[in-house]
Structures are given as structure tokens and as C-alpha cells.
N, CA, C and O of each residue as an XYZ file, in Angstrom:
340
protein
N       0.815     -1.051      0.036
C       0.070      0.117      0.022
C       0.973      1.266     -0.144
O       2.119      1.290      0.305
N       0.457      2.147     -0.756
C       1.329      3.435     -0.984
C       1.216      4.344      0.207
O       0.344      4.116      1.046
N       2.005      5.318      0.331
C       2.074      6.383      0.954
C       0.493      7.167      1.031
O      -0.181      7.481      2.013
N       0.298      7.286     -0.080
C      -0.871      8.210     -0.297
C      -2.277      7.224      0.152
O      -3.306      7.824      0.463
N      -2.264      6.302      0.160
C      -3.274      5.202      0.155
C      -3.538      5.386      1.893
O      -4.582      5.520      2.531
N      -2.462      5.341      2.211
C      -2.503      5.331      3.772
C      -2.705      6.706      4.517
O      -3.072      6.734      5.692
N      -2.457      7.812      3.804
C      -3.126      9.204      3.976
C      -4.286      9.284      3.696
O      -4.762     10.191      4.378
N      -5.282      8.690      2.852
C      -6.567      9.203      2.251
C      -7.454      7.633      3.404
O      -8.681      7.566      3.333
N      -6.994      6.981      3.967
C      -7.826      6.174      4.906
C      -8.568      7.071      5.851
O      -7.906      7.898      6.478
N      -9.888      7.003      6.029
C     -10.335      7.902      7.261
C      -9.887      7.225      8.870
O      -9.873      6.032      9.171
N      -9.583      8.271      9.648
C      -9.314      7.899     11.249
C      -9.929      8.583     11.671
O     -10.176      9.691     11.193
N     -10.609      7.876     13.270
C     -11.251      8.364     14.056
C     -10.673      9.546     14.760
O      -9.445      9.529     14.846
N     -11.326     10.627     15.313
C     -10.480     11.650     15.938
C     -10.291     11.334     17.482
O     -10.950     10.424     17.985
N      -9.445     12.039     18.199
C      -9.205     11.953     19.240
C     -10.196     12.916     20.223
O     -10.564     14.078     20.047
N     -10.521     11.844     21.474
C     -11.283     12.859     22.281
C     -10.655     13.433     23.741
O     -10.039     12.722     24.535
N     -10.834     14.332     23.857
C     -10.505     15.369     25.194
C     -11.634     16.031     25.820
O     -12.406     16.773     25.213
N     -11.703     15.768     26.941
C     -12.514     15.973     27.965
C     -12.281     17.331     28.515
O     -11.559     17.322     29.512
N     -12.716     18.537     28.119
C     -12.550     20.010     28.875
C     -13.752     20.455     29.966
O     -14.952     20.181     29.950
N     -13.126     21.085     30.723
C     -13.929     22.050     31.561
C     -13.863     23.279     31.693
O     -12.901     23.711     32.329
N     -14.923     24.304     31.103
C     -14.886     25.652     31.156
C     -16.422     26.193     31.640
O     -17.526     25.675     31.806
N     -15.790     27.632     31.772
C     -17.041     28.315     32.572
C     -18.160     28.993     31.244
O     -17.886     29.845     30.400
N     -19.174     28.412     31.416
C     -20.110     28.670     30.428
C     -21.081     29.858     31.023
O     -21.729     29.807     32.069
N     -21.004     31.054     29.980
C     -21.759     32.054     30.304
C     -20.538     33.043     31.669
O     -20.924     34.002     32.337
N     -19.388     32.546     31.720
C     -18.726     32.983     32.877
C     -18.789     32.815     34.320
O     -17.933     33.252     35.089
N     -20.016     32.054     34.727
C     -19.935     31.355     35.937
C     -20.317     30.098     36.200
O     -20.158     29.587     37.308
N     -21.004     29.329     34.918
C     -21.274     27.885     35.108
C     -20.289     26.837     34.737
O     -19.950     26.715     33.560
N     -19.770     26.012     35.747
C     -18.954     25.407     35.473
C     -19.382     24.009     34.491
O     -20.060     23.066     34.898
N     -18.890     24.126     33.321
C     -19.256     22.914     32.241
C     -18.271     22.202     32.035
O     -17.164     22.707     31.850
N     -18.481     20.849     32.027
C     -18.062     19.716     31.147
C     -18.260     19.558     29.954
O     -19.462     19.765     29.792
N     -17.678     19.249     28.765
C     -17.522     18.701     27.342
C     -16.378     18.294     26.769
O     -15.239     18.499     27.188
N     -16.818     17.506     25.459
C     -15.895     16.850     24.806
C     -15.896     17.252     23.617
O     -16.856     17.280     22.847
N     -14.275     17.741     23.331
C     -13.718     18.147     22.331
C     -13.197     17.021     21.296
O     -12.478     16.047     21.518
N     -13.656     17.365     20.364
C     -12.598     16.334     18.994
C     -11.504     16.948     18.374
O     -11.567     18.105     17.959
N     -10.293     16.100     18.266
C      -9.138     16.597     17.848
C      -8.686     15.947     16.497
O      -8.966     14.760     16.331
N      -8.080     16.554     15.618
C      -7.762     15.897     14.461
C      -6.533     14.783     14.833
O      -5.565     15.233     15.446
N      -6.545     13.448     14.505
C      -5.720     12.502     15.158
C      -4.055     12.779     14.518
O      -3.051     12.200     14.932
N      -4.095     13.774     13.461
C      -2.377     13.477     12.724
C      -2.076     15.316     13.549
O      -0.971     15.508     14.057
N      -2.842     16.153     13.569
C      -2.081     17.249     14.036
C      -2.571     18.026     15.144
O      -2.094     19.118     15.449
N      -3.550     17.450     15.762
C      -4.144     17.760     17.039
C      -5.119     18.944     17.106
O      -5.700     19.138     18.174
N      -5.345     19.735     16.086
C      -6.242     20.805     15.863
C      -7.589     20.574     16.385
O      -8.045     19.481     16.049
N      -8.260     21.207     17.023
C      -9.724     21.151     17.347
C     -10.580     20.837     16.536
O     -10.358     21.490     15.516
N     -11.710     20.003     16.367
C     -12.361     19.795     15.194
C     -13.559     20.779     15.513
O     -13.681     21.218     16.656
N     -14.629     21.198     14.299
C     -15.762     21.939     14.502
C     -16.449     21.038     14.389
O     -16.877     20.767     13.267
N     -16.824     20.202     15.579
C     -17.754     18.724     15.081
C     -18.584     18.765     16.406
O     -18.212     19.067     17.540
N     -19.996     18.321     15.881
C     -21.250     18.102     16.666
C     -21.984     16.976     16.533
O     -21.588     16.055     15.818
N     -23.016     16.929     17.136
C     -24.074     15.973     16.629
C     -24.756     16.503     15.141
O     -25.164     15.667     14.335
N     -24.831     17.864     14.882
C     -25.362     18.063     13.653
C     -24.535     18.349     12.660
O     -25.073     18.599     11.581
N     -22.998     18.394     12.737
C     -21.997     18.697     11.816
C     -20.726     18.000     12.172
O     -20.064     18.213     13.187
N     -20.458     17.139     11.221
C     -19.044     16.279     11.338
C     -18.260     16.372      9.878
O     -18.588     15.698      8.901
N     -17.328     17.183      9.897
C     -16.371     17.406      8.779
C     -15.823     16.127      8.540
O     -15.669     15.208      9.344
N     -15.475     16.188      7.032
C     -15.062     15.046      6.591
C     -13.349     15.006      6.420
O     -12.605     14.046      6.218
N     -13.055     16.452      6.586
C     -11.426     16.608      6.394
C     -11.358     17.581      7.691
O     -12.221     18.308      8.183
N      -9.946     17.314      8.081
C      -9.167     18.654      9.397
C      -9.030     19.779      8.274
O      -8.544     19.689      7.146
N      -9.573     20.799      8.889
C      -9.421     22.193      8.118
C      -7.945     22.680      8.069
O      -7.532     23.474      7.224
N      -7.201     22.137      9.042
C      -5.810     22.385      9.500
C      -4.737     21.803      8.647
O      -3.879     22.505      8.112
N      -4.811     20.269      8.506
C      -4.262     19.811      7.610
C      -4.271     18.756      6.494
O      -3.340     18.173      5.937
N      -5.952     18.668      6.291
C      -6.381     18.026      5.379
C      -6.849     16.772      5.536
O      -7.709     16.346      4.766
N      -6.266     15.878      6.725
C      -6.331     14.509      7.254
C      -7.860     14.016      7.030
O      -8.735     14.812      7.373
N      -8.219     12.877      6.531
C      -9.802     12.350      6.618
C     -10.119     11.987      7.872
O      -9.363     11.468      8.693
N     -11.288     12.280      8.008
C     -11.794     12.043      9.500
C     -12.979     11.422      9.393
O     -13.866     11.862      8.661
N     -13.141     10.092     10.276
C     -14.546      9.522     10.176
C     -15.003      9.404     11.689
O     -14.276      8.985     12.590
N     -16.374      9.852     11.847
C     -17.151     10.039     12.676
C     -17.803      8.785     13.093
O     -18.216      8.630     14.242
N     -17.887      8.034     12.324
C     -18.886      6.501     12.431
C     -18.583      6.047     13.924
O     -17.462      5.995     14.430
N     -19.944      5.686     14.613
C     -19.563      4.815     15.738
C     -19.429      6.175     16.799
O     -19.401      5.743     17.952
N     -19.365      7.236     16.779
C     -19.181      7.959     17.822
C     -20.447      8.505     18.482
O     -21.317      9.129     17.875
N     -20.468      8.167     19.980
C     -21.540      8.821     20.763
C     -21.341      9.998     21.296
O     -20.513     10.237     22.174
N     -22.289     10.988     20.655
C     -22.352     12.306     21.321
C     -22.960     12.562     22.525
O     -24.161     12.335     22.670
N     -22.022     13.173     23.734
C     -22.592     13.690     24.642
C     -23.052     14.883     24.893
O     -22.373     15.805     24.441
N     -24.371     15.261     25.707
C     -24.261     16.698     26.023
C     -23.588     17.376     26.918
O     -23.374     16.720     27.937
N     -23.162     18.469     26.922
C     -22.028     19.409     27.657
C     -23.027     19.107     29.181
O     -24.228     19.370     29.123
N     -22.505     18.621     30.324
C     -22.482     18.669     31.766
C     -22.371     19.743     32.619
O     -21.233     20.061     32.962
N     -23.306     20.367     33.034
C     -23.378     21.341     34.291
C     -22.687     20.938     35.451
O     -23.231     20.158     36.232
N     -21.768     21.292     35.621
C     -21.481     20.606     37.320
C     -21.470     21.941     38.622
O     -20.862     21.717     39.669
N     -22.051     23.020     38.454
C     -22.551     23.869     39.448
C     -22.163     25.491     38.720
O     -22.260     25.870     37.553
N     -21.724     26.167     39.892
C     -21.201     27.422     39.879
C     -19.854     27.985     40.152
O     -19.259     27.668     41.182
N     -19.400     28.711     39.383
C     -17.896     29.086     39.849
C     -18.422     29.929     40.891
O     -19.526     30.471     40.835
N     -17.323     30.062     42.169
C     -17.055     31.102     43.122
C     -17.178     32.198     42.827
O     -16.542     32.554     41.834
N     -18.049     33.239     43.549
C     -18.154     34.622     43.350
C     -17.044     35.220     43.927
O     -16.919     35.032     45.138
N     -16.114     35.967     43.303
C     -14.834     36.793     43.821
C     -15.110     38.190     43.701
O     -15.820     38.576     42.773
N     -14.597     39.057     44.593
C     -14.637     40.477     44.587
C     -13.484     40.973     42.978
O     -13.599     42.027     42.352
N     -12.704     40.107     42.746
C     -11.496     40.541     41.335
C     -12.771     40.354     40.289
O     -12.666     41.190     39.391
N     -13.856     39.577     40.140
C     -14.577     39.100     38.973
C     -15.634     40.305     38.866
O     -15.860     40.768     37.748
N     -16.302     40.840     40.018
C     -16.948     42.051     40.044
C     -16.974     43.205     39.292
O     -15.854     43.713     39.344
N     -17.791     43.908     38.560
C     -17.593     45.124     37.990
C     -17.656     46.267     39.286
O     -18.305     46.186     40.329
N     -16.666     47.438     38.782
C     -16.705     48.309     39.430
C     -17.342     49.289     39.441
O     -17.167     50.129     40.323
């Protein structure tokens, strides 16, 4: 099998779980999907799955991926440094 044939095979994305502040105060956990070749974040979700990475062109396969909804874990602590003056 030639090198170009291996590059044209679709690969499953890598999954990374991240925690972020939604609306600046709600601690939320979500899954991000990364390109298996270059590691860039893929703009993917249950309603849209790209066929290629927009950074390196690697073919991506989302077949068999079980999409999970974001999970709200609570509220961030209120701090004086975050309050408007």
C-alpha cells in the first residue's frame, strides 16, 4: 500500500474532555474532538461532522461516535476580582 493510500484512509478523531466557564459562571464539562494527525480542534457536533481536518487535510471518520451533551457541574465561586466596579 502506497503512502498516499494510507493518508487517504479515514481515522477516528481523538477525544478530549475539557472544563470551562459557560456564561462566565457555570462550570461545564464537554468533549472536544481533535484531529488524529495534527491535534487541532475539529468543529464537530451531533449536527455537523467535517470529512477533513481544516488545518492539515487529514480525512476524519465520525462513524460510531456517541455524542454526549455538555454537563453543567455547578457555579463558579464569586470573587471580588470578578465583580464590575
